[in-house]
PDBQT receptor file of N, H, CA, C and O in Angstrom, charges set to zero:
ATOM      1  N   MET A   1      64.149 -52.390 215.521  1.00  0.00    +0.000 N 
ATOM      2  CA  MET A   1      63.044 -52.075 214.677  1.00  0.00    +0.000 C 
ATOM      3  C   MET A   1      63.411 -52.706 213.331  1.00  0.00    +0.000 C 
ATOM      4  O   MET A   1      64.589 -52.725 212.976  1.00  0.00    +0.000 OA
ATOM      5  N   LYS A   2      62.328 -53.283 212.487  1.00  0.00    +0.000 N 
ATOM      6  H   LYS A   2      61.370 -53.268 212.776  1.00  0.00    +0.000 HD
ATOM      7  CA  LYS A   2      62.859 -53.922 211.216  1.00  0.00    +0.000 C 
ATOM      8  C   LYS A   2      62.009 -53.136 210.222  1.00  0.00    +0.000 C 
ATOM      9  O   LYS A   2      60.990 -52.651 210.714  1.00  0.00    +0.000 OA
ATOM     10  N   VAL A   3      62.177 -52.953 209.167  1.00  0.00    +0.000 N 
ATOM     11  H   VAL A   3      63.005 -53.347 208.767  1.00  0.00    +0.000 HD
ATOM     12  CA  VAL A   3      61.199 -52.494 207.946  1.00  0.00    +0.000 C 
ATOM     13  C   VAL A   3      61.358 -53.514 207.100  1.00  0.00    +0.000 C 
ATOM     14  O   VAL A   3      62.508 -53.813 206.778  1.00  0.00    +0.000 OA
ATOM     15  N   LYS A   4      60.351 -54.182 206.621  1.00  0.00    +0.000 N 
ATOM     16  H   LYS A   4      59.416 -53.940 206.882  1.00  0.00    +0.000 HD
ATOM     17  CA  LYS A   4      60.201 -55.077 205.276  1.00  0.00    +0.000 C 
ATOM     18  C   LYS A   4      59.337 -54.581 204.163  1.00  0.00    +0.000 C 
ATOM     19  O   LYS A   4      58.198 -54.207 204.443  1.00  0.00    +0.000 OA
ATOM     20  N   TYR A   5      59.777 -54.536 202.883  1.00  0.00    +0.000 N 
ATOM     21  H   TYR A   5      60.703 -54.839 202.655  1.00  0.00    +0.000 HD
ATOM     22  CA  TYR A   5      58.816 -54.217 201.917  1.00  0.00    +0.000 C 
ATOM     23  C   TYR A   5      58.852 -55.582 201.060  1.00  0.00    +0.000 C 
ATOM     24  O   TYR A   5      59.856 -56.161 200.644  1.00  0.00    +0.000 OA
ATOM     25  N   ASP A   6      57.461 -55.959 200.900  1.00  0.00    +0.000 N 
ATOM     26  H   ASP A   6      56.646 -55.489 201.238  1.00  0.00    +0.000 HD
ATOM     27  CA  ASP A   6      57.230 -57.113 199.689  1.00  0.00    +0.000 C 
ATOM     28  C   ASP A   6      56.775 -56.642 198.669  1.00  0.00    +0.000 C 
ATOM     29  O   ASP A   6      55.630 -56.191 198.720  1.00  0.00    +0.000 OA
ATOM     30  N   ARG A   7      57.513 -56.594 197.429  1.00  0.00    +0.000 N 
ATOM     31  H   ARG A   7      58.443 -56.961 197.388  1.00  0.00    +0.000 HD
ATOM     32  CA  ARG A   7      57.029 -56.287 196.207  1.00  0.00    +0.000 C 
ATOM     33  C   ARG A   7      55.732 -57.047 195.744  1.00  0.00    +0.000 C 
ATOM     34  O   ARG A   7      54.738 -56.515 195.249  1.00  0.00    +0.000 OA
ATOM     35  N   GLU A   8      55.902 -58.278 195.974  1.00  0.00    +0.000 N 
ATOM     36  H   GLU A   8      56.709 -58.710 196.376  1.00  0.00    +0.000 HD
ATOM     37  CA  GLU A   8      54.760 -59.170 195.454  1.00  0.00    +0.000 C 
ATOM     38  C   GLU A   8      53.482 -58.750 195.681  1.00  0.00    +0.000 C 
ATOM     39  O   GLU A   8      52.645 -58.653 194.783  1.00  0.00    +0.000 OA
ATOM     40  N   VAL A   9      53.253 -58.458 197.001  1.00  0.00    +0.000 N 
ATOM     41  H   VAL A   9      53.933 -58.537 197.730  1.00  0.00    +0.000 HD
ATOM     42  CA  VAL A   9      52.019 -58.073 197.555  1.00  0.00    +0.000 C 
ATOM     43  C   VAL A   9      51.845 -56.391 197.908  1.00  0.00    +0.000 C 
ATOM     44  O   VAL A   9      50.832 -55.881 198.387  1.00  0.00    +0.000 OA
ATOM     45  N   ASP A  10      52.943 -55.776 197.588  1.00  0.00    +0.000 N 
ATOM     46  H   ASP A  10      53.766 -56.190 197.199  1.00  0.00    +0.000 HD
ATOM     47  CA  ASP A  10      53.169 -54.315 197.858  1.00  0.00    +0.000 C 
ATOM     48  C   ASP A  10      52.850 -53.746 199.127  1.00  0.00    +0.000 C 
ATOM     49  O   ASP A  10      52.116 -52.785 199.358  1.00  0.00    +0.000 OA
ATOM     50  N   ILE A  11      53.598 -54.577 200.047  1.00  0.00    +0.000 N 
ATOM     51  H   ILE A  11      54.194 -55.358 199.859  1.00  0.00    +0.000 HD
ATOM     52  CA  ILE A  11      53.067 -54.323 201.443  1.00  0.00    +0.000 C 
ATOM     53  C   ILE A  11      54.571 -53.887 202.264  1.00  0.00    +0.000 C 
ATOM     54  O   ILE A  11      55.624 -54.512 202.144  1.00  0.00    +0.000 OA
ATOM     55  N   LEU A  12      54.374 -52.733 203.064  1.00  0.00    +0.000 N 
ATOM     56  H   LEU A  12      53.518 -52.225 203.161  1.00  0.00    +0.000 HD
ATOM     57  CA  LEU A  12      55.666 -52.205 203.753  1.00  0.00    +0.000 C 
ATOM     58  C   LEU A  12      55.011 -52.568 205.176  1.00  0.00    +0.000 C 
ATOM     59  O   LEU A  12      53.870 -52.251 205.511  1.00  0.00    +0.000 OA
ATOM     60  N   TYR A  13      55.877 -53.243 205.905  1.00  0.00    +0.000 N 
ATOM     61  H   TYR A  13      56.804 -53.500 205.633  1.00  0.00    +0.000 HD
ATOM     62  CA  TYR A  13      55.796 -53.637 207.290  1.00  0.00    +0.000 C 
ATOM     63  C   TYR A  13      56.804 -53.107 208.124  1.00  0.00    +0.000 C 
ATOM     64  O   TYR A  13      57.979 -53.414 207.922  1.00  0.00    +0.000 OA
ATOM     65  N   ILE A  14      56.420 -52.207 209.204  1.00  0.00    +0.000 N 
ATOM     66  H   ILE A  14      55.466 -51.958 209.369  1.00  0.00    +0.000 HD
ATOM     67  CA  ILE A  14      57.458 -51.591 210.160  1.00  0.00    +0.000 C 
ATOM     68  C   ILE A  14      57.207 -52.407 211.562  1.00  0.00    +0.000 C 
ATOM     69  O   ILE A  14      56.229 -52.211 212.283  1.00  0.00    +0.000 OA
ATOM     70  N   GLN A  15      58.179 -53.288 211.812  1.00  0.00    +0.000 N 
ATOM     71  H   GLN A  15      58.974 -53.447 211.226  1.00  0.00    +0.000 HD
ATOM     72  CA  GLN A  15      58.242 -53.948 212.928  1.00  0.00    +0.000 C 
ATOM     73  C   GLN A  15      58.851 -53.425 214.191  1.00  0.00    +0.000 C 
ATOM     74  O   GLN A  15      60.078 -53.515 214.240  1.00  0.00    +0.000 OA
ATOM     75  N   LEU A  16      58.214 -52.869 215.276  1.00  0.00    +0.000 N 
ATOM     76  H   LEU A  16      57.217 -52.796 215.236  1.00  0.00    +0.000 HD
ATOM     77  CA  LEU A  16      58.724 -52.013 216.162  1.00  0.00    +0.000 C 
ATOM     78  C   LEU A  16      59.269 -52.994 217.323  1.00  0.00    +0.000 C 
ATOM     79  O   LEU A  16      60.273 -52.585 217.907  1.00  0.00    +0.000 OA
ATOM     80  N   THR A  17      58.782 -54.138 217.701  1.00  0.00    +0.000 N 
ATOM     81  H   THR A  17      57.967 -54.471 217.227  1.00  0.00    +0.000 HD
ATOM     82  CA  THR A  17      59.289 -55.198 218.641  1.00  0.00    +0.000 C 
ATOM     83  C   THR A  17      59.008 -56.493 218.103  1.00  0.00    +0.000 C 
ATOM     84  O   THR A  17      58.361 -56.787 217.098  1.00  0.00    +0.000 OA
ATOM     85  N   ASP A  18      59.696 -57.340 219.069  1.00  0.00    +0.000 N 
ATOM     86  H   ASP A  18      60.222 -57.100 219.885  1.00  0.00    +0.000 HD
ATOM     87  CA  ASP A  18      59.399 -58.812 218.929  1.00  0.00    +0.000 C 
ATOM     88  C   ASP A  18      58.340 -59.430 219.560  1.00  0.00    +0.000 C 
ATOM     89  O   ASP A  18      58.295 -60.657 219.645  1.00  0.00    +0.000 OA
ATOM     90  N   ALA A  19      57.503 -58.729 219.999  1.00  0.00    +0.000 N 
ATOM     91  H   ALA A  19      57.539 -57.732 219.930  1.00  0.00    +0.000 HD
ATOM     92  CA  ALA A  19      56.425 -59.010 220.940  1.00  0.00    +0.000 C 
ATOM     93  C   ALA A  19      55.284 -59.773 219.967  1.00  0.00    +0.000 C 
ATOM     94  O   ALA A  19      55.277 -59.682 218.739  1.00  0.00    +0.000 OA
ATOM     95  N   GLN A  20      54.580 -60.336 220.552  1.00  0.00    +0.000 N 
ATOM     96  H   GLN A  20      54.585 -60.409 221.550  1.00  0.00    +0.000 HD
ATOM     97  CA  GLN A  20      53.545 -61.328 219.845  1.00  0.00    +0.000 C 
ATOM     98  C   GLN A  20      52.653 -60.510 219.515  1.00  0.00    +0.000 C 
ATOM     99  O   GLN A  20      52.476 -59.513 220.214  1.00  0.00    +0.000 OA
ATOM    100  N   ILE A  21      51.933 -60.728 218.443  1.00  0.00    +0.000 N 
ATOM    101  H   ILE A  21      52.077 -61.538 217.876  1.00  0.00    +0.000 HD
ATOM    102  CA  ILE A  21      50.791 -59.639 218.063  1.00  0.00    +0.000 C 
ATOM    103  C   ILE A  21      49.484 -60.421 218.618  1.00  0.00    +0.000 C 
ATOM    104  O   ILE A  21      49.307 -61.613 218.367  1.00  0.00    +0.000 OA
ATOM    105  N   GLU A  22      48.651 -59.706 219.338  1.00  0.00    +0.000 N 
ATOM    106  H   GLU A  22      48.795 -58.738 219.543  1.00  0.00    +0.000 HD
ATOM    107  CA  GLU A  22      47.442 -60.128 220.013  1.00  0.00    +0.000 C 
ATOM    108  C   GLU A  22      46.231 -59.616 219.295  1.00  0.00    +0.000 C 
ATOM    109  O   GLU A  22      45.197 -60.283 219.242  1.00  0.00    +0.000 OA
ATOM    110  N   GLU A  23      46.358 -58.380 218.718  1.00  0.00    +0.000 N 
ATOM    111  H   GLU A  23      47.198 -57.838 218.761  1.00  0.00    +0.000 HD
ATOM    112  CA  GLU A  23      45.240 -57.564 218.252  1.00  0.00    +0.000 C 
ATOM    113  C   GLU A  23      45.805 -56.728 217.023  1.00  0.00    +0.000 C 
ATOM    114  O   GLU A  23      46.931 -56.231 216.994  1.00  0.00    +0.000 OA
ATOM    115  N   SER A  24      45.038 -56.663 216.208  1.00  0.00    +0.000 N 
ATOM    116  H   SER A  24      44.123 -57.066 216.231  1.00  0.00    +0.000 HD
ATOM    117  CA  SER A  24      45.256 -55.863 214.845  1.00  0.00    +0.000 C 
ATOM    118  C   SER A  24      44.112 -54.982 214.655  1.00  0.00    +0.000 C 
ATOM    119  O   SER A  24      42.954 -55.372 214.802  1.00  0.00    +0.000 OA
ATOM    120  N   ASP A  25      44.489 -53.587 214.273  1.00  0.00    +0.000 N 
ATOM    121  H   ASP A  25      45.430 -53.270 214.154  1.00  0.00    +0.000 HD
ATOM    122  CA  ASP A  25      43.387 -52.545 214.168  1.00  0.00    +0.000 C 
ATOM    123  C   ASP A  25      43.634 -51.889 212.714  1.00  0.00    +0.000 C 
ATOM    124  O   ASP A  25      44.715 -51.370 212.435  1.00  0.00    +0.000 OA
ATOM    125  N   ALA A  26      42.631 -51.946 211.873  1.00  0.00    +0.000 N 
ATOM    126  H   ALA A  26      41.754 -52.368 212.100  1.00  0.00    +0.000 HD
ATOM    127  CA  ALA A  26      42.535 -51.275 210.559  1.00  0.00    +0.000 C 
ATOM    128  C   ALA A  26      41.888 -50.144 210.825  1.00  0.00    +0.000 C 
ATOM    129  O   ALA A  26      40.692 -49.940 210.613  1.00  0.00    +0.000 OA
ATOM    130  N   ASP A  27      42.946 -49.131 211.456  1.00  0.00    +0.000 N 
ATOM    131  H   ASP A  27      43.917 -49.296 211.628  1.00  0.00    +0.000 HD
ATOM    132  CA  ASP A  27      42.804 -47.654 211.906  1.00  0.00    +0.000 C 
ATOM    133  C   ASP A  27      42.077 -46.904 211.005  1.00  0.00    +0.000 C 
ATOM    134  O   ASP A  27      41.013 -46.344 211.268  1.00  0.00    +0.000 OA
ATOM    135  N   ARG A  28      42.682 -46.888 209.879  1.00  0.00    +0.000 N 
ATOM    136  H   ARG A  28      43.546 -47.343 209.665  1.00  0.00    +0.000 HD
ATOM    137  CA  ARG A  28      42.685 -46.213 208.467  1.00  0.00    +0.000 C 
ATOM    138  C   ARG A  28      42.489 -47.208 207.360  1.00  0.00    +0.000 C 
ATOM    139  O   ARG A  28      42.917 -48.352 207.516  1.00  0.00    +0.000 OA
ATOM    140  N   PRO A  29      41.890 -46.870 206.280  1.00  0.00    +0.000 N 
ATOM    141  CA  PRO A  29      41.936 -47.702 205.117  1.00  0.00    +0.000 C 
ATOM    142  C   PRO A  29      43.388 -48.041 204.555  1.00  0.00    +0.000 C 
ATOM    143  O   PRO A  29      44.071 -47.120 204.106  1.00  0.00    +0.000 OA
ATOM    144  N   GLY A  30      43.799 -49.154 204.570  1.00  0.00    +0.000 N 
ATOM    145  H   GLY A  30      43.244 -49.901 204.935  1.00  0.00    +0.000 HD
ATOM    146  CA  GLY A  30      44.986 -49.466 204.074  1.00  0.00    +0.000 C 
ATOM    147  C   GLY A  30      46.241 -49.428 204.968  1.00  0.00    +0.000 C 
ATOM    148  O   GLY A  30      47.382 -49.481 204.508  1.00  0.00    +0.000 OA
ATOM    149  N   MET A  31      45.934 -49.327 206.341  1.00  0.00    +0.000 N 
ATOM    150  H   MET A  31      45.007 -49.284 206.714  1.00  0.00    +0.000 HD
ATOM    151  CA  MET A  31      46.902 -49.445 207.392  1.00  0.00    +0.000 C 
ATOM    152  C   MET A  31      46.343 -50.173 208.547  1.00  0.00    +0.000 C 
ATOM    153  O   MET A  31      45.261 -49.912 209.074  1.00  0.00    +0.000 OA
ATOM    154  N   ILE A  32      47.248 -51.205 208.939  1.00  0.00    +0.000 N 
ATOM    155  H   ILE A  32      48.127 -51.417 208.511  1.00  0.00    +0.000 HD
ATOM    156  CA  ILE A  32      46.912 -52.035 209.841  1.00  0.00    +0.000 C 
ATOM    157  C   ILE A  32      47.922 -51.900 211.099  1.00  0.00    +0.000 C 
ATOM    158  O   ILE A  32      49.104 -52.053 210.792  1.00  0.00    +0.000 OA
ATOM    159  N   ILE A  33      47.692 -51.673 212.280  1.00  0.00    +0.000 N 
ATOM    160  H   ILE A  33      46.732 -51.549 212.530  1.00  0.00    +0.000 HD
ATOM    161  CA  ILE A  33      48.499 -51.699 213.364  1.00  0.00    +0.000 C 
ATOM    162  C   ILE A  33      48.303 -52.801 214.377  1.00  0.00    +0.000 C 
ATOM    163  O   ILE A  33      47.217 -53.102 214.873  1.00  0.00    +0.000 OA
ATOM    164  N   ASP A  34      49.434 -53.357 214.625  1.00  0.00    +0.000 N 
ATOM    165  H   ASP A  34      50.316 -53.112 214.221  1.00  0.00    +0.000 HD
ATOM    166  CA  ASP A  34      49.462 -54.549 215.472  1.00  0.00    +0.000 C 
ATOM    167  C   ASP A  34      49.824 -54.188 216.872  1.00  0.00    +0.000 C 
ATOM    168  O   ASP A  34      50.705 -53.377 217.159  1.00  0.00    +0.000 OA
ATOM    169  N   TYR A  35      49.022 -54.899 217.801  1.00  0.00    +0.000 N 
ATOM    170  H   TYR A  35      48.307 -55.558 217.568  1.00  0.00    +0.000 HD
ATOM    171  CA  TYR A  35      49.190 -54.515 219.100  1.00  0.00    +0.000 C 
ATOM    172  C   TYR A  35      49.607 -56.028 220.010  1.00  0.00    +0.000 C 
ATOM    173  O   TYR A  35      49.376 -57.145 219.546  1.00  0.00    +0.000 OA
ATOM    174  N   ASP A  36      50.167 -55.821 221.190  1.00  0.00    +0.000 N 
ATOM    175  H   ASP A  36      50.354 -54.914 221.567  1.00  0.00    +0.000 HD
ATOM    176  CA  ASP A  36      50.641 -56.935 221.972  1.00  0.00    +0.000 C 
ATOM    177  C   ASP A  36      49.613 -56.762 223.084  1.00  0.00    +0.000 C 
ATOM    178  O   ASP A  36      48.826 -55.830 223.249  1.00  0.00    +0.000 OA
ATOM    179  N   ALA A  37      49.809 -57.970 223.880  1.00  0.00    +0.000 N 
ATOM    180  H   ALA A  37      50.448 -58.727 223.746  1.00  0.00    +0.000 HD
ATOM    181  CA  ALA A  37      48.612 -58.167 225.055  1.00  0.00    +0.000 C 
ATOM    182  C   ALA A  37      48.474 -57.006 225.897  1.00  0.00    +0.000 C 
ATOM    183  O   ALA A  37      47.446 -56.759 226.528  1.00  0.00    +0.000 OA
ATOM    184  N   SER A  38      49.548 -56.272 225.905  1.00  0.00    +0.000 N 
ATOM    185  H   SER A  38      50.383 -56.473 225.393  1.00  0.00    +0.000 HD
ATOM    186  CA  SER A  38      49.182 -55.100 226.911  1.00  0.00    +0.000 C 
ATOM    187  C   SER A  38      49.050 -53.865 226.182  1.00  0.00    +0.000 C 
ATOM    188  O   SER A  38      49.431 -52.810 226.688  1.00  0.00    +0.000 OA
ATOM    189  N   GLY A  39      48.529 -53.914 225.011  1.00  0.00    +0.000 N 
ATOM    190  H   GLY A  39      48.220 -54.772 224.599  1.00  0.00    +0.000 HD
ATOM    191  CA  GLY A  39      48.261 -52.572 224.041  1.00  0.00    +0.000 C 
ATOM    192  C   GLY A  39      49.308 -51.925 223.352  1.00  0.00    +0.000 C 
ATOM    193  O   GLY A  39      49.018 -50.981 222.617  1.00  0.00    +0.000 OA
ATOM    194  N   MET A  40      50.578 -52.314 223.485  1.00  0.00    +0.000 N 
ATOM    195  H   MET A  40      50.814 -53.081 224.082  1.00  0.00    +0.000 HD
ATOM    196  CA  MET A  40      51.543 -51.490 223.134  1.00  0.00    +0.000 C 
ATOM    197  C   MET A  40      51.551 -51.742 221.518  1.00  0.00    +0.000 C 
ATOM    198  O   MET A  40      51.194 -52.855 221.132  1.00  0.00    +0.000 OA
ATOM    199  N   MET A  41      51.860 -50.962 220.754  1.00  0.00    +0.000 N 
ATOM    200  H   MET A  41      52.150 -50.057 221.067  1.00  0.00    +0.000 HD
ATOM    201  CA  MET A  41      52.142 -51.149 219.392  1.00  0.00    +0.000 C 
ATOM    202  C   MET A  41      53.188 -52.092 218.869  1.00  0.00    +0.000 C 
ATOM    203  O   MET A  41      54.352 -51.702 218.965  1.00  0.00    +0.000 OA
ATOM    204  N   VAL A  42      52.989 -53.134 218.392  1.00  0.00    +0.000 N 
ATOM    205  H   VAL A  42      52.043 -53.450 218.315  1.00  0.00    +0.000 HD
ATOM    206  CA  VAL A  42      54.125 -54.147 217.678  1.00  0.00    +0.000 C 
ATOM    207  C   VAL A  42      54.447 -53.637 216.402  1.00  0.00    +0.000 C 
ATOM    208  O   VAL A  42      55.635 -53.589 216.087  1.00  0.00    +0.000 OA
ATOM    209  N   GLY A  43      53.426 -53.181 215.482  1.00  0.00    +0.000 N 
ATOM    210  H   GLY A  43      52.460 -53.220 215.739  1.00  0.00    +0.000 HD
ATOM    211  CA  GLY A  43      53.900 -53.006 214.313  1.00  0.00    +0.000 C 
ATOM    212  C   GLY A  43      53.047 -52.359 213.255  1.00  0.00    +0.000 C 
ATOM    213  O   GLY A  43      51.855 -52.423 213.557  1.00  0.00    +0.000 OA
ATOM    214  N   ILE A  44      53.275 -51.775 212.147  1.00  0.00    +0.000 N 
ATOM    215  H   ILE A  44      54.243 -51.723 211.902  1.00  0.00    +0.000 HD
ATOM    216  CA  ILE A  44      52.431 -51.136 211.161  1.00  0.00    +0.000 C 
ATOM    217  C   ILE A  44      52.602 -51.745 209.989  1.00  0.00    +0.000 C 
ATOM    218  O   ILE A  44      53.697 -52.029 209.503  1.00  0.00    +0.000 OA
ATOM    219  N   GLU A  45      51.422 -51.983 209.454  1.00  0.00    +0.000 N 
ATOM    220  H   GLU A  45      50.533 -51.752 209.849  1.00  0.00    +0.000 HD
ATOM    221  CA  GLU A  45      51.593 -52.461 207.842  1.00  0.00    +0.000 C 
ATOM    222  C   GLU A  45      50.829 -51.524 207.130  1.00  0.00    +0.000 C 
ATOM    223  O   GLU A  45      49.768 -51.039 207.524  1.00  0.00    +0.000 OA
ATOM    224  N   ILE A  46      51.492 -51.245 205.895  1.00  0.00    +0.000 N 
ATOM    225  H   ILE A  46      52.354 -51.639 205.576  1.00  0.00    +0.000 HD
ATOM    226  CA  ILE A  46      50.903 -50.383 205.068  1.00  0.00    +0.000 C 
ATOM    227  C   ILE A  46      50.641 -51.132 203.870  1.00  0.00    +0.000 C 
ATOM    228  O   ILE A  46      51.551 -51.774 203.345  1.00  0.00    +0.000 OA
ATOM    229  N   LEU A  47      49.204 -51.103 203.278  1.00  0.00    +0.000 N 
ATOM    230  H   LEU A  47      48.465 -50.582 203.705  1.00  0.00    +0.000 HD
ATOM    231  CA  LEU A  47      48.850 -51.925 202.161  1.00  0.00    +0.000 C 
ATOM    232  C   LEU A  47      49.086 -50.913 200.739  1.00  0.00    +0.000 C 
ATOM    233  O   LEU A  47      49.099 -49.684 200.802  1.00  0.00    +0.000 OA
ATOM    234  N   ASN A  48      49.228 -51.541 199.729  1.00  0.00    +0.000 N 
ATOM    235  H   ASN A  48      49.217 -52.540 199.678  1.00  0.00    +0.000 HD
ATOM    236  CA  ASN A  48      49.353 -50.796 198.606  1.00  0.00    +0.000 C 
ATOM    237  C   ASN A  48      50.504 -49.492 198.841  1.00  0.00    +0.000 C 
ATOM    238  O   ASN A  48      50.368 -48.272 198.752  1.00  0.00    +0.000 OA
ATOM    239  N   ALA A  49      51.531 -50.247 199.136  1.00  0.00    +0.000 N 
ATOM    240  H   ALA A  49      51.642 -51.238 199.209  1.00  0.00    +0.000 HD
ATOM    241  CA  ALA A  49      52.574 -49.086 199.838  1.00  0.00    +0.000 C 
ATOM    242  C   ALA A  49      53.167 -48.164 198.673  1.00  0.00    +0.000 C 
ATOM    243  O   ALA A  49      53.422 -46.983 198.910  1.00  0.00    +0.000 OA
ATOM    244  N   SER A  50      53.355 -48.654 197.571  1.00  0.00    +0.000 N 
ATOM    245  H   SER A  50      53.148 -49.614 197.379  1.00  0.00    +0.000 HD
ATOM    246  CA  SER A  50      53.949 -47.775 196.253  1.00  0.00    +0.000 C 
ATOM    247  C   SER A  50      52.925 -46.863 195.752  1.00  0.00    +0.000 C 
ATOM    248  O   SER A  50      53.182 -46.034 194.878  1.00  0.00    +0.000 OA
ATOM    249  N   LYS A  51      51.643 -47.006 196.341  1.00  0.00    +0.000 N 
ATOM    250  H   LYS A  51      51.434 -47.679 197.051  1.00  0.00    +0.000 HD
ATOM    251  CA  LYS A  51      50.521 -45.887 195.891  1.00  0.00    +0.000 C 
ATOM    252  C   LYS A  51      50.520 -44.858 196.959  1.00  0.00    +0.000 C 
ATOM    253  O   LYS A  51      50.125 -43.716 196.720  1.00  0.00    +0.000 OA
ATOM    254  N   ARG A  52      50.890 -45.172 197.976  1.00  0.00    +0.000 N 
ATOM    255  H   ARG A  52      51.211 -46.100 198.170  1.00  0.00    +0.000 HD
ATOM    256  CA  ARG A  52      50.918 -44.289 199.269  1.00  0.00    +0.000 C 
ATOM    257  C   ARG A  52      52.449 -43.831 199.382  1.00  0.00    +0.000 C 
ATOM    258  O   ARG A  52      52.484 -42.829 200.096  1.00  0.00    +0.000 OA
ATOM    259  N   MET A  53      53.387 -44.098 199.058  1.00  0.00    +0.000 N 
ATOM    260  H   MET A  53      53.359 -44.912 198.478  1.00  0.00    +0.000 HD
ATOM    261  CA  MET A  53      54.784 -43.578 199.359  1.00  0.00    +0.000 C 
ATOM    262  C   MET A  53      55.461 -43.203 197.979  1.00  0.00    +0.000 C 
ATOM    263  O   MET A  53      54.992 -43.657 196.936  1.00  0.00    +0.000 OA
ATOM    264  N   ASP A  54      56.409 -42.490 197.977  1.00  0.00    +0.000 N 
ATOM    265  H   ASP A  54      56.791 -42.121 198.825  1.00  0.00    +0.000 HD
ATOM    266  CA  ASP A  54      57.254 -42.083 196.708  1.00  0.00    +0.000 C 
ATOM    267  C   ASP A  54      57.938 -43.379 196.426  1.00  0.00    +0.000 C 
ATOM    268  O   ASP A  54      57.831 -43.976 195.354  1.00  0.00    +0.000 OA
ATOM    269  N   ARG A  55      58.680 -43.801 197.490  1.00  0.00    +0.000 N 
ATOM    270  H   ARG A  55      58.767 -43.316 198.360  1.00  0.00    +0.000 HD
ATOM    271  CA  ARG A  55      59.582 -45.006 197.293  1.00  0.00    +0.000 C 
ATOM    272  C   ARG A  55      59.816 -45.889 198.681  1.00  0.00    +0.000 C 
ATOM    273  O   ARG A  55      60.618 -45.697 199.595  1.00  0.00    +0.000 OA
ATOM    274  N   PRO A  56      58.942 -46.800 198.522  1.00  0.00    +0.000 N 
ATOM    275  CA  PRO A  56      58.717 -47.826 199.577  1.00  0.00    +0.000 C 
ATOM    276  C   PRO A  56      60.021 -48.539 199.924  1.00  0.00    +0.000 C 
ATOM    277  O   PRO A  56      60.313 -48.969 201.040  1.00  0.00    +0.000 OA
ATOM    278  N   THR A  57      60.819 -48.611 198.739  1.00  0.00    +0.000 N 
ATOM    279  H   THR A  57      60.581 -48.262 197.832  1.00  0.00    +0.000 HD
ATOM    280  CA  THR A  57      62.018 -49.675 198.795  1.00  0.00    +0.000 C 
ATOM    281  C   THR A  57      63.193 -48.806 199.499  1.00  0.00    +0.000 C 
ATOM    282  O   THR A  57      64.235 -49.414 199.742  1.00  0.00    +0.000 OA
ATOM    283  N   MET A  58      63.115 -47.479 199.835  1.00  0.00    +0.000 N 
ATOM    284  H   MET A  58      62.268 -46.985 199.637  1.00  0.00    +0.000 HD
ATOM    285  CA  MET A  58      64.113 -46.728 200.135  1.00  0.00    +0.000 C 
ATOM    286  C   MET A  58      63.629 -46.511 201.717  1.00  0.00    +0.000 C 
ATOM    287  O   MET A  58      62.455 -46.288 202.013  1.00  0.00    +0.000 OA
ATOM    288  N   VAL A  59      64.535 -46.594 202.528  1.00  0.00    +0.000 N 
ATOM    289  H   VAL A  59      65.488 -46.775 202.288  1.00  0.00    +0.000 HD
ATOM    290  CA  VAL A  59      64.336 -46.364 204.146  1.00  0.00    +0.000 C 
ATOM    291  C   VAL A  59      65.344 -45.566 204.455  1.00  0.00    +0.000 C 
ATOM    292  O   VAL A  59      66.493 -45.722 204.040  1.00  0.00    +0.000 OA
ATOM    293  N   GLU A  60      64.947 -44.620 205.242  1.00  0.00    +0.000 N 
ATOM    294  H   GLU A  60      64.014 -44.493 205.580  1.00  0.00    +0.000 HD
ATOM    295  CA  GLU A  60      66.304 -43.628 206.137  1.00  0.00    +0.000 C 
ATOM    296  C   GLU A  60      65.900 -43.661 207.367  1.00  0.00    +0.000 C 
ATOM    297  O   GLU A  60      64.747 -43.313 207.619  1.00  0.00    +0.000 OA
ATOM    298  N   LEU A  61      66.738 -44.074 208.348  1.00  0.00    +0.000 N 
ATOM    299  H   LEU A  61      67.675 -44.357 208.144  1.00  0.00    +0.000 HD
ATOM    300  CA  LEU A  61      66.565 -44.095 209.829  1.00  0.00    +0.000 C 
ATOM    301  C   LEU A  61      67.169 -42.815 210.218  1.00  0.00    +0.000 C 
ATOM    302  O   LEU A  61      68.186 -42.522 209.589  1.00  0.00    +0.000 OA
ATOM    303  N   GLU A  62      66.764 -41.969 211.134  1.00  0.00    +0.000 N 
ATOM    304  H   GLU A  62      65.939 -42.207 211.645  1.00  0.00    +0.000 HD
ATOM    305  CA  GLU A  62      67.521 -40.851 211.722  1.00  0.00    +0.000 C 
ATOM    306  C   GLU A  62      67.283 -40.979 213.016  1.00  0.00    +0.000 C 
ATOM    307  O   GLU A  62      66.133 -41.189 213.403  1.00  0.00    +0.000 OA
ATOM    308  N   VAL A  63      68.183 -40.887 213.764  1.00  0.00    +0.000 N 
ATOM    309  H   VAL A  63      69.117 -40.717 213.449  1.00  0.00    +0.000 HD
ATOM    310  CA  VAL A  63      68.233 -41.145 215.134  1.00  0.00    +0.000 C 
ATOM    311  C   VAL A  63      68.643 -39.686 215.973  1.00  0.00    +0.000 C 
ATOM    312  O   VAL A  63      69.746 -39.195 215.735  1.00  0.00    +0.000 OA
ATOM    313  N   ALA A  64      67.998 -39.215 216.663  1.00  0.00    +0.000 N 
ATOM    314  H   ALA A  64      67.102 -39.614 216.857  1.00  0.00    +0.000 HD
ATOM    315  CA  ALA A  64      68.178 -37.975 217.568  1.00  0.00    +0.000 C 
ATOM    316  C   ALA A  64      68.646 -38.044 218.758  1.00  0.00    +0.000 C 
ATOM    317  O   ALA A  64      68.768 -37.023 219.434  1.00  0.00    +0.000 OA
TER     318      ALA A  64
C-alpha cells in the first residue's frame, strides 16, 4: 500500500495494489474509487483532502 498527498492539487491517493485501473467510480462527492478488471479495489482518491481531513500530510499505519 502507498499513500501520496499532492499539495498542489490537494488530492490524497491511497494505492492498495499495483494492478492496472480499469474503472473508476465517483461513489460519493469528492471521492473516487479505482477498480481493476476483476472488480477489486486498486485505490481511493480523496479530492480537496485538506478540507475533508485534519492533516492529510500525516499518515499513520497500524497493523493488527
